[in-house]
C-alpha positions, 0 to 999 in steps of 0.5 A: 456765191460770186454774185453775193461777193460782187454785191456787197462789195458793191454795197461797200462802195457805194456806202463809202463815197456816200458816207464821204458825202455825208462827213464832208458836209458835217465838217463845212457845217452846213451844206452850200448849193454852190450859189451861196445858199447855205443848209443846216444846223447854223443855217437853221438858227439864223432863219429862226432869228430872221424870223423872230426879227421880223415878226414871222414869215418866210424865209426865202434862202440863207447865206453867209454874207460880210456886208456891214459887219455880219456873218448870215443874210437870211431872205424873209418874205414877211406877213406882209409881203414885203420882203426884206434881206435880214442881216445877222452877226455869229451870234445870230444878233441883227446888224441890219434890215434892209428891203431885198433890192432884188424884189424892186428889180421884179417889180420894175426897179421901184418896189412896185408902187403904181403912181399913176 
């Protein structure tokens, strides 16, 4: 009987810890991975709006943003392979679509053009 009680108490404690983490994530409106990347319903809405604006592609990351009056930044690799940052306002309307400077850095800083 004592063993069963210990198992029940341990399971209840674990449930309280895991439940608290879930509630904290729900209250914050999504999960942030520590690098600014956000998940959850709002991030999904931002992703959907960004993919619609770019005509499809793959969303690589969603972040909170404050550049150019935006609320969201979604990095999208378009179907042609180009990577862009789609900045959206709080209503998921496009503020600006910019070439992703990080992808230019990875290819030598010129966006990968070969003019040899």
